[in-house]
N, C-alpha and C positions, 0 to 999 in steps of 0.2 A: 775588531772590537767584539767582546762577548760579555756575558753576564758576570763573569769573574772579575773583569776589569772594573765594572760598575761597583760590585760588592767591595772591592779593595779600597774604594774611595770613601765608603760610608763612615769609617772611623773618624774622618775629618769632621763629620757632622756633630760629633761628641763635643767639639769645641764650644758650641752654643751652651749646652747645659753646664759645662765646666766654667765658662765665663759667668753664667748666672750664679753658680755656687760661690765663686770668688766674690762677686758683688754682694751676695747675701752675707757672707762672712765679714766683709769689710763694713757693711752697714751696721753691724752690731758690735764691731771691735775697732772703733776709731783710734784708740790709743795704739793698737798694734799696727794699724795702717800708717799712722804717723811715723812711728819709729822704724818699722821694717820696710815699708814701701816708700812713703813720701820723702823721708829723710835718709833713706838707704838705697834701695834698688832703683827707684825712679830718679833720684838725684844723679846717680852715675849713668844710668841708661839714657835719660833725657838729655843730659849734658853731652854725652858722646854722640847721640843722634843729631842734636842741634848743631854741634861743632862741625860734624861731617857735612851736613847740608849747607852750613854757613860758608863753605868753600865755593859754592856756586854763586855767581853774581846775580842770579835771578831767583825768583821764588820757585822752588821745586814743587811745592804744593800747587801753585797755579798751573804749572805744566801738567801735573797729574790730573787736576780737575778738568783741564781741556782735553787731554788725551784719553781719559777713561771712557767717556761716552763714545768716542770714535772706535775704540777697541771693542766695546760692547756691541756696537752696531755691526762691526766687522765679524765678530764671533757669531752673532745671531744670523747674519746673512749667510755665512758659510754653513752653519748648521742646517738652515732651511734648504739651501742648495743641495747639500749632501743627502738630506732626507728625500728630496724630490727626485734626485738622479739615481738613488739606490733604494727603490721601493721596498725591497725585501728586508732591508735593515732599518727602515724609517722609524719603527716603534722603538727599537733599541737606541737609535741615534737621538731621538727625542728624550728618552729616559736619561741618556748620558749627558745631554746638554742641560737638562733640568737639574741633574745631580751636580754638575759643575757649577751651576749658578748658586745652589745651596751651599756648596763648599766655599765658594768665594765669599758669600755672606757670613758663613761661620768663621772663616779665617779673619775677615775684616772686623767682625764684632770682637773676637778674642784678642786681636792685636790692639784694638781701641782700649779694651779693659786693661790689658797689660802695660801698654805704652803710656797711658795717661788716665784712663777713666776712673781708676781706684782713688785718684786724688779727690774726687767728689766726697769721699767718705773719711778724709783725714780729720784731725781735730779742727774745730772752728778757729779762725784767726784770733779772736779775742782770748781764747784759752792759751794760745801759743804766746801771746804778747801781754797777757794780764791786763786787758782792757775791760773796764767795768761796763758791760753792755746790759742795760735794763731799761724799763719804761722811763720815758723822759717827759717832763712838763713842757708846756708851750713856752714858758719863760726860758727854759734851757735851750730849746730849739731856736727861739728868737735870738738869744745871746750868741749862739753858734753862727747864725746867719749874719748878724751884725759884724762879728769878728771876721768872717770870710769876706764880706763886702769891703770892709776897711782894708784888709790885707790885699785884696784884688785891686782896689783903687791905688794903693801905694805901688804895687808891683807894675801896674799898667803904665805908670809914668816912666818906667825903666826899660820898656821894650820898644822895638821899632814899629813904625807904621808904614803902610803903603800910601799911595796917592789919595785913596778914599778915606784915609784916617782910620783904617782897620789894622789891627795888630798883624805883624808878619814875623816869622821866625828869623833868627840871626843867620842861620845857614840851612838851606833846604836840602831835600833829597837824602842821599846816603850819609852826608856829613851830619845831618840832624840825628839820624838813627845811631850813628857811631857815638854821638855825645850822650845818648840816653843812658848808657851804662854807668855814668858818673853818679847818678842818683842812687842806683842800686849798690854801688861800691860803698857809698856812705851809709846806706840803710843796713847793709850786711854787718856792719860793725856793731849795730844795735840788735838786729834780729838775724841771727846766723842762718835761719831757714831761707833767707833771701839771697844768700851768696851762691857762687857757682859760675862756671864758665859756659856761656851759651852763645849761639850764633846771633849776630846783629839783626834787628828787625829789618824786614824787607818791604819795599813798596810794591804794590800789586800793579802790573802793567795795565790790566783791564779793570782799573778802579771804577770805571763807569758802571760796571755790572754790580759791584758792591754798593755803589751809591744808590742805584735804583732799588736795591734790596734793603736800603736803610741800614747798611752795615758799615761801621767805621773801621773795624779791624777784625781779624779772625786768626785764632791759633789752630794750626793743623798738626794734630798729635802724631800722624804717621811720618811726618818729616821733622817735627820739633821746631817748626818755624813760626815766628811771630810776624804775621802778615798785616800790613797797614794800608788802608785806603788813602792814597796820596791826594785825593780830591778834598779830603776833610779840611775845613777852614783852619788856618794856621793857629788860631787861638787854642784849639783842642788837639792839634796834631801831636805835640810832644806827650801829652797825657795819654793819648790813644796808644802810642808806641809803648809807653810804660805799662799800660793795662795789659797788652798782649804779652809783654815780658813777664808779668806776674803769672800768667798762665804757663809760660815756659818753666817757671820755677815751681810748678806743681800746685798753684792756688787756683783751683778750678771754678769756685763759686764766683759769680759775676759781681756780687756786692763787695766781696773781699778784694777782687782784682781792681775794682774801681777805687777802693780806699787805698790800696797799696800804690796804685798809680798816683793818686794825690800825694801820698806821703813821700814817695821816692822823688817826685818832682819838687816837693818842698825842700828836700835835702840837697837838691842839685845846685851846683855853683852858678849856673847861668839863669838870669832873670826870665828868659822866655819859657824855660821849663817850670820855674817856680810859679809864674803867672798862670800857665796852662793848668797845672795841678790845682791851684787855688780856685781858678774859674770852674773847674770840674766839680770841686767840693761845693762851691757857692751855688751852682746850678741845682745840684741835688738837694741841698739844705733849703734853699728858698722855695723850691717847688713843694717840698714837704710842708713848709709853713703856709704857703699859698693855699694848698689843698685843705689844711686843717683850720686855718684862721685867716681868711682873706683880709680882714681889717688890719691885723698886725703886719701882714705882708705889705699892704698898701702904705703903711707908715714907713717901714724900713726901706722900701723900694726907692724912696727919695734920696737915699744915701749913695746910690750908684754914681760913679763919675761918668763924664760924657764919653770917655774912651771905652769904659766897660760897656756902656749902653750901645755904642756903635758895634762892638764885637758881638754882643748878644744878638743884636738885630741882624747882623750879617750871617751869623751862625744859623739862626732860625730861618732866615730867608733861603739859605742854601738848601737845607733839608726839605723845606716846603716845596721847592721847585721840583723835587724828585718823588714826591708822594704819589702813590697810585696803587694799582692792583699788585704789582710786583712786590712793593714794599710791604703791603698788607699780608700777602701770602708768605713772604719771608719771615715776618713777625710771628705768624701762626706756627710755622715750622720751628722757629727758634724757641717759641713758647713750649711746644710739645717736647722738644729736645731737653730743655731745662727740667721740665716736670718728670721726664723719663729718668733723669739723673738725680731725682729726689730733691730738686729745688721746687718745693710744692707750690710756691707762689708764681712760678714761671717767670715771665719777663718782669713782673712786679717785684721780684726779689732784688732788682737793682735799687729800689728805694731803701733797702736795709743799710746801705752805705751810711745813711744819716745816723743810724744808731752808733756806728763806729766813730763818726765825727764827734758826736756828743760825748761818747766815752773818752775820747782823746781830750776833749775840752775839759771834762771833769778832772781827768788825771793831771792836766797841766795846772789847773787852778787849785787842786788839792795840795800840790807840791809847793805852792807859793806861800 
């Protein structure tokens, strides 16, 4: 190994500034990103990658997450051993190892930008679908909450229950994930940007790790897989799968993925998906009302059916059992990640889903 070998690797470091330039261009040209990347390059690239990894019965992403730290430790151990056993070349060995680490980071960052990251800068979902998102009155918010509660009550009577009286899905495991595409097939006839062939969502074998981290699902752009925490209570398991599928289709913003999950579940032919999506929307809307007008929320909270109340109680109790330092740390990391990708409100951007729900409510009532 010599200085020339190290110098030959340096051009790979240019991938970082190249990625930064692409992100800057995307941030000021959302229309171009939408047409050229999100609806063009990404749709074909993401579909191909997701279809390929979909042939594997397990989550390739999970395997990579487990193997990567092992490989890093092996590489560092070997580098240290080589430096100690070859004192004359230790400085060059350390420089080479440091260069390799930088190259790995550069390549990883550039791949993230190309494989998915530019989707953060596509046109907002309301502009794509002509939803009238604007400031809403408390009366509008309350009306959306009441509508969601009434719909949830109705759908709750059509789903299965376990022995504890808590909702359970019709078919669990892979069969549930295979059914998820039906909602997207219906949605794509209305919003073409949601169409495409992608791999089926996958359950994570080590879901306990995601649970302690407070994570219900995660999209892994390097494999194109929608990964789902299978420990999530059944009432929100279908909508969680549909949320990650929205990311697969290039909708990176969390608030938009939540809304798309609700909407595709609403269009699904099966009641358990319909209920799960409606429950997701109801939780977000009622939380917004409770935070802004506790008295209004107190009045409408009496509308919940007993079945819905049992599901909400079971869902809240589940996540409370796993609250702790791991969950708080994970939340901080996720918050930093979202802000780094221009979601300025970080985790709080999840609340913007309510604006989309209100816009949909306006559109539906304006057409009547």
